[in-house]
C-alpha positions, 0 to 999 in steps of 0.5 A: 714683523716680529724679532726672532724670540726663541732659539733655533738649531738645525742640521742638513744631510747631503749627498754628492754623487760624481761632483767636486762639492768644494774645491780647495784652491791650494791643492789643485782645486781637489775636493777639500778633505780633513787629515782623516780623509773625510770630505769637507765643504766650508762654511763660506761655501755654504754660506755663499749658496745661501746667499745665492738662494736668498737672491733667487727668492727676491731678497736684497743681498749685500755680498753677491758674486759676480755670476749671480748679481741681481744689480749693476754694481761691481763692488761692495763699496758701490753697493753700499754707496747706492744707499744715500744715508750709508754713502753719507755716513762712509764719507763723514768723519764721526758717523756712528757705527751702530746707526750705520750697522742698523741701517745696513741690517735693515737693507740686506737680509744677508747683513742681518742673518750672516753678518758683515764687516764693512771697512772700505779704502778711504773711509774712517768708518769700520763697522762689524756686524755679527749675525745670529745665523751661524753655520759649522763646516759639512763633513762627510759621514765616511772618508771620500775617495777622490777620482782625479781625471786628466783632460784636454784642451780641444783648441789653442786659446790665442792664435799662434800659441806655441802650446799644442791643442792637446794641453793637459789638465786635471779634473776631480770629483768625489764618486759618492759621500754623505755629508752633515753640517749643523747650525744655530740662530742666536736670539741675542744677535738677532735682536741686535740685528733685527732678525725676524721670524720671517727671516728664519723661515727664509733661511730655512727654505734656502736650506731645503733647496740649497742646490737649486740653481747652482749647476757648474761643470764641477757640480752638474744638476742632480749630483748635489742633493740635499736629503734631510733638514732637521729644524729644532725650535726652542721655546725660549731665548736661550733654549732648553738645551746647548746647541752641542747636545741638540747637534748630538742627538742626530747620528748618521752612520753607514750600514755597509763597508762600502756605501754607494747610496744614500739608502746605505745610511742609517739616521737616528734621532735622539728625542730631547725632552720638551724639544720638537723638531721639524724634519723636512725632506729636501727638494 
């Protein structure tokens, strides 16, 4: 497998319909908003979904959530210790951080893609891996309207609970919104982590199918949809254009005062001389 030899930029356009795309735990789990009222999905949440999709593809992933684990390990330390050479280095006093990072990148696709910090209690070794795949926060094109619904609990959780069975709670959703997030893949960091052309293709497929197998009570099946993925393949390691200029070439805006569906938005893509873009419909 050959290391990625050219810069890549990408952008994803997605919609939210009657769902909470990314709740803020510091704000009662309401959908995230910036100070201008536009909705946001954090880069951390997007990376979590990418990792889940890579797991679904059968790839080895280091950072797995408890509800989507593909192995029996209960912590990151247990997963690292299951690799004999890494476990030995974590216990050693003068282990090489570079060698540890190299082995970790070879073992797990999310480490060589997104990066990871290995710092465990009881080990003198501390390793930081910078991944070549960087992702921005997703932001809605227009300000979002958040609908808050009061819900009740039908039964007491514990026998003898003094609270009645109609204990109140809140559930929040975005009725409709179109969000865009952008990202890049850096060749210099790809060389350091061993990120390959094949890995880039897997990241692309993860973006196209980002919300498959991702349903929950806050995000029912079909409520989150990827509409378009834009994938720019540069012809050199540094790229013909800066990522900022490439990302600015994509413009999305609403054509009605109160957009209620994806068709109420227009997408404009400025052509950049010598730079080809692959436009893929989401699935």
